C-alpha positions as CSV (number, residue, x, y, z in Angstrom):
1,M,163.2,134.5,27.6
2,A,163.5,135.2,31.3
3,A,165.4,132.8,33.5
4,Q,163.2,130.9,36.0
5,R,164.3,130.5,39.5
6,S,164.1,127.1,41.2
7,Q,161.8,126.4,44.1
8,D,164.8,126.3,46.5
9,E,165.9,129.8,45.5
10,P,164.6,132.6,47.7
11,A,162.7,135.4,46.0
12,L,163.9,139.0,46.3
13,H,160.9,139.9,48.5
14,D,162.1,137.3,51.0
15,Y,164.9,139.7,52.0
16,L,164.4,142.7,54.3
17,S,166.5,145.7,55.3
18,P,167.0,146.3,59.0
19,A,164.3,149.1,58.8
20,E,161.8,146.6,57.3
21,V,162.7,144.0,60.0
22,A,162.2,146.7,62.7
23,K,158.7,147.5,61.3
24,R,157.7,143.8,61.6
25,T,159.3,142.9,64.9
26,P,159.8,144.5,68.4
27,F,163.5,145.2,67.6
28,T,164.8,148.6,66.6
29,V,167.3,149.1,63.8
30,K,169.9,150.0,66.4
31,A,169.1,146.8,68.5
32,L,169.6,144.7,65.3
33,E,172.9,146.5,64.6
34,V,174.2,145.9,68.2
35,K,173.2,142.2,68.1
36,R,174.8,141.8,64.7
37,H,178.1,143.2,65.9
38,K,178.0,141.1,69.0
39,G,177.3,138.0,67.0
40,Q,174.0,137.5,68.8
41,G,171.6,138.5,66.1
42,P,169.9,136.6,63.3
43,K,171.8,135.5,60.3
44,W,172.4,138.4,57.9
45,H,173.9,139.0,54.5
46,A,175.9,141.9,53.0
47,C,174.7,143.0,49.6
48,G,177.4,145.5,48.7
49,R,177.4,148.0,51.6
50,R,173.8,147.1,52.6
51,I,172.8,144.6,55.3
52,I,169.8,142.4,54.5
53,Y,168.0,139.7,56.4
54,K,166.1,136.7,55.1
55,W,162.7,136.7,56.8
56,S,162.8,133.0,57.5
57,D,166.1,133.5,59.4
58,I,164.4,136.2,61.5
59,V,161.5,133.9,62.3
60,A,163.9,131.0,63.1
61,W,166.0,133.3,65.4
62,I,163.0,134.5,67.3
63,E,161.6,130.9,67.6
64,R,164.9,129.6,69.0
65,G,164.5,132.2,71.8
66,R,167.6,134.1,70.9
67,A,165.8,137.4,70.6
């Protein structure tokens, strides 16, 4: 039997790579990288050696006017 995830747990499709974020926003992958290293970008997570963003964190960051 497969484990069920709770309503509070984000689904895997809620997470995007920097390239996927760049396709959906006006920011390039490089711009996201620079902002991440300066501590000015949206919240991000490391998944092994990969960087991933939760879509709701991207939206919140843009809405706060930090973009």
